[in-house]
N, C-alpha and C positions, 0 to 999 in steps of 0.2 A: 786954591783947589789942587794945583799940581803938587804942592808940598804935602797936602793931606794924602793924596793918592800914593805918593812915594813912601810916606811914613807907614801907611797901613793899607796895602792894596786889597786885602781880603775884605776889610771893613768898608773900604770905599766902593768896591764892587757890590757888596751886599747892600749898601746904601742906595746905589743907583738901581739895583734890581728891585728893591722895595719901592722906590719912587716910581719905577715903570709899572709895577704891579698895582700900586695905588691909583695911578692914572688910568690904567686899563680897566680896573674894577669900577672906576667912576664913570667911564664912558661906554662900557660894554653893554650892548642892548639886550640884557637878559630879561626874559619875561618872568614875572612873579605871580603865578596864579593865586587868586584870592579864594577864600573859602566860599563855597556855594551854599552851604547850610551850616547848621549848628553842630558842634562837637559836644561830647560829654564833658562837662566842665571838670568833673572829678578826674577823668583821664588826663586832661591837660594840666591840671594843678599837680597831680602826682608826677607826671613826666617832667614838668619844670623843676619840681623839687628833686627828682632823681638825677636830673642833669647837673644840678647844683651840688648834690652829694658826690657824684663822680668827679666833678671838678675839684672838690675839696680833697680828694684822695691824692692829688699830685703835690700840693703843699704838705700834706701829711707824709708822703713819701720823702720829701726833702728833709723833714725832721727825722724820719726813721733812718735814712741813710746818713744824714749829717751827724747824727749822734754817735754813729759807729766808726767813723774815720778818725784819724789823728787830728789834734787841734789845729794844726797848720793847714789843714785841707777842708775844714768844715764849711766855710763860706762857699768855696768853689763847688763843693759837692752839692750843697743846697741850691745854689744858683742854676746848676744844670737842670734840675727838675723844673724850676720856674721858667727857664728859657724854653723848655719843651712846650710850655703853655703858649708862648708867643709864636715860635716858629711853626709848630704844627697847625695852629689856628689859621695862619695865612696860607700854608700849603693846602689845607683842607678846603678852604674857600675857593682857591684857584682851580685845583685839579684833583685833590685827594678824594673828596667825596664822590666825584664823578667816576674816578677809577674804581672806587669801592662799590657804588650803587648805581652807576650809569648803565645804559643798555649793554647787555652782556656781549662780549666778543668771545664766542666759543666756550663760555663758562669759565674763562681764565681771568678776565679783567673787564672792568667797565669801560665803555667808550669815553675817552677824556673830554669829548665835546658835548656829551649829553647834558652835563650840569656844570660846564665850565663857568667859573665865577658865579656859581649858584644859579645858573640859568634854569628856569623852570622850578626853582625851589622857593615856594611861597607858603602862604597860610592855608592853601587848599590841600586836601589829602592826595596821596598817590594811589593809583588804581591797583597796585600790586604790593607796595611796600608801606607798612604802617597806615592802613586804610582808615583807621579811626583817629588819626592825629594830623595836625598840620605838618606837611612834609618838612618844613624848615625846623620844626621842633624835633623831629626824628633826626635830621641832619646835625642839629646842635647836640643832641644826646650822644650820637655816635662819635662826634668830634672828641668828646671827653675820653672815650676809649682810645682813640688814636693818639691823644696827648700823653696819656700815662704809659703807654707801651714802650716807646723809646726811652722815657724817663726811667723805667725799670732797668733798662740795660746799663745805665750809668754806674750802677753798683759794681759791675764787673771790672771796669777800667778806672775806678776812682783812684785819685792821687797821682795820675800820670797822663792825663789827656789835655791837649791844648783846647782852649776855649773856642777858638774859631774853627778848628778841625771838628770839634764836637758838633757845632751848629750845622756845618756842611753835612756831616754824617746823618744827623737827625732828619734833615730835609730829604736826602737821597733815600734813606731807609724807609721813611714814610711812603714815598712814592713807589718804590720798586719792591718792597717786601710787605709792608703792612697792608697797603691798599689791595693788591692782588689776593692776599690771604683772606682779607675780610670779604672780598667778592666771592671767592671759592666757597666760603662757609656760610655766609648770611644772605647773599643775594638769591632770590628764588631760582635763578638760572645758573648759579655757581655750581661747578661740577661736584664738589663735596656735598653741598646741600642736596643736589639731585640724587646723589649716591645714598643719601639717608644718614649722613654723619650728624650726630647731635652735639651741639655746642651752645648751650643756653645763653651764656653771658661772656664767653671769651677765654675759656681754658686753652683752646687751640690758637685762636687769633691773637690773644694778648700774651698769655703766660708761657706757652711752649715756644712761641716765636721769640719772645724776649729772652727766654732762657738759652735758646740755641744761639741767638745773636750775642749774648753775653759770653758764652763759651768761645765763640769765634773771636770776639774782641779781646778776651784775656790771652788768647794764643797769638793773635796778630800783634798786639801792643807789647807783649812780652812782660817779664816779671819786673816788679819794682826793685830797686836796690836793696831796700830793707828786707824784702822777701828773699832775695838771693842770699843775703847775709844771715838769714834766720832770726832777724830781730822782730820782736813783738811789742805791741803797745796797747795800752788800755783805751777803750773807746772814749771819744771826747766828752760825751755827755749822755749817760744812760737815761736821765729824765727826758731828754729829747727823743730818744728811741721809744720810750713809753708814750709820750705825747703823740708821736707819729703813728704808733700802732693804734692808739685810740681813734685818731682821725681816719686812718685807713679802715678800721673795723666799722666805724660809723658810716663812712662814705660807701663802703661795700654794699650796704643795704640798697643804695641807689643803683650801684653797679649790677647787682644780681636781680633784685626785685624789680628794678626799672626795666630790665630786659623783657618783662612781660608786656611792655608797651601799653600799659593801662592799669587803672586801679581796679583790679579784679582778683579772683581766687588764686590764679597762678602767681600773681605778685606776692600774695600772702604766703603761699607755699615756699617760694624762693626765699622770702625774707626769713622765715623760721629756720629753714635748712641752713642758711648762711650762718646764723648765730650758733646753731648746734655743732656744726663741723668745726668752727673756729674754737669754740670752748673745749671740745674734745681734744683737738690738736694741741692747744696750749698746755693742758694737763699732761698729755702723753709726752710732750717734749721734756717737761720738767722731770717726769718720772724716769724717763730713760737716762737723762743726765745724772739723776740721783743714784740710779742703779749702777752707773759707771763710776761712782765714787765722788762725783762733783756735788757741790752745794746747789740747791735750787736757785736759779738766777732770774732776775728781771729780764735780762737779754734773751735767755732761753725761752721764757714764757712768751715774750713778744714775737720772736721768730716763729715759734710753734703756732701761735695764733694766726699769723700771716700765711703760713703754709696751709693751715686748714681752710682759710679763705680762698686760697689759690685752688686747692683741690676740689672744693665744692662748686666752684664757678661753672664748669661745664654741665654739672649734673643737677643744680639746685632746683630747676623747674621740672625735672623728669623723675626724681626719686622720692621715696617716702622719708619720713623723719628718722626712722631707725637707721637706714643705710647712711644717712648724712653723718651720723656720729661715727659710724665705722669708717667712712671715707676720710674724715678728718683725723681720726686716730691712726689709721694705716698710713696716710700721707706723712704724718709727723714721724713715724718710725722709719719710713724709707728715706725721707729727706734728711733726718738726723744722721742716719748711716752714711748717706751720700756726702754730707758735710764732713763727717769724720774721714772718709776716704780721700776727699779732696785735700783736706788739711795735711795729709801725709804724702801728697804728691807734689810735683813741681808746678802745678797749675796755679796761677795767681789771679783767681777770681776774687777780687778784694772782699766783697760783701756776700759771697755765696749765692749769687743770682741763679746760676745754673742748678745747683743742688736744691734750691728752694722753689724757684719759679718754674724752671724747666722740668725738673723731676716731679715736683708737685703737680704741675699741669698734666704731665703724662699719666701720673697715677689717677688724677681726676678723669681724664679722658677714658681710660680703661675701665674705671669703676662705673662710669656712666653707662657703658655698654653692658656691664654686668647687672646693675641694679635698676635700670630703666624698664620696669616691669611692663608698663603699658605700651612700650615702643619696641618690644622684641628683645629685651635684655636676657642675659643668661639665666637670671633668676626665674624667668618665665619659661625656661626650658628651650630657648632658642639661642643659636650661636652666630647667625649671620650678621647681626649688628656688631658683635665683637670682632668678627673678621673684617668688617668694613672699617671699624675704628683702628684696628692694627695697621691696615693698609694705609689709611689716611695719616696715621702717626708717622709712618716711614716717609711718606711723601712730604709732609710738613717739615719734619726734622731735616731731611736732605735739602729741601728748598731754602728754608730759613737759615740753616748753617752755611751752606755754600753761597747763597745770595748775600748774606751779611758779610762773609769773608770778602766777597768782591766789593761790597760797598766800603769796607774799611780800606781796601787797596785803592779804590777810586778816590776816596777822600784824601788819602795820603798823597796821591798824585796831584790833586788840586792844591792841597796845603798840608804841611806836616801835621800829623795827628797826635804824636807823642811829644811831650815836653823834653827839653834837654836835661842832662844829668844835674846841673847846678840848680835848675828851676825846680826839679823834683826834690832836691835836697832842702831848699829853703821853704818849700811848700807852695801849692798852687794859689793859695789866698794872696800871698804877696807877689809871686811871679806873674800870675795871670791877671790879677785885679787890683793890686796895690791896696788890699784890705786885709785885715787879720782879726782873728778871735782874741779877745783880751786875755 
């Protein structure tokens, strides 16, 4: 054991920490309230399906990102998404869900003791949150959102992050950035929720936060050697990108329509809007590229489709079908422009996470305030909702960027987060995992 600790102290510490968590979870006397009555079986069936669809998005993201990096980094890039599944699941059980949906502390964060180790999270409903579902089903559904959010960030620092540093960052970021933001936005006592900010399925909580964290990560970790030297490479596997896009598009129906928390008319509306916006964005991205003199590409169509999905996420339950097409189209134009500007800068956001998810999420947040007719949107002749969304946007961007910057610095203090030059040169597949793409 002494030799194992000496050879890999971070792995050894993590092993002991997981052992302690496992033991604590086994003996912690958490009550699990059971259902007192019958729920609507259709609601439960749909939410179980929706949770599975959202879970599928993270493996889909691994293909989407893995297909875009260089061949020597494809396995490491894909593994980062898969490991988010594992790490965030444990963090969510222990304290993440409680920080997000526990009893509110000043509208800023949930009490970590309220649902510690899922205390009080059982098959009975909650009296204020998801009153029509078993509370544990709501917790499981929300877990899938918490998983994919840090996985989205990985595209910004792909090809230069240490495996162990990444795992530490994911745990810290989920606790200190994602959970408070989810509480602000989705808990009935969260200050953004009470302010009237609309985020149906995670444009703020998931995409803007991931985009800002990606921007901070690209800046903190610095540029890759290949980026400094101006070298370019072809994506490792375009069919992987297309497969990943298909899985993301498919899973996004659970992401958005599932956020209605039931098999109801609102879920149908969100479902249809999701598809319309993505379709419009895919077409718009290709058209813009073609107008610039490029050939229509599979990569462009896939990126455009994802940007449309990002942009419609906060609005899908609040807007009509026509605006959803406009939202997808507009987000594709703006994100395409942002990608072009980034490519001409020194910022090394490897897979354009900030221009696509960050900027796309911002567009969606603003468009929600414009087209949410029944909720006081600009299209109804009111401006207060837009003012609230702009204020919330500033708060979220500042918090997630500054907080993520601190999480990178804290992670690097615990264990180095960037690989060494020779490890980057041979690729992370070999240097971090002793595996490689054939």
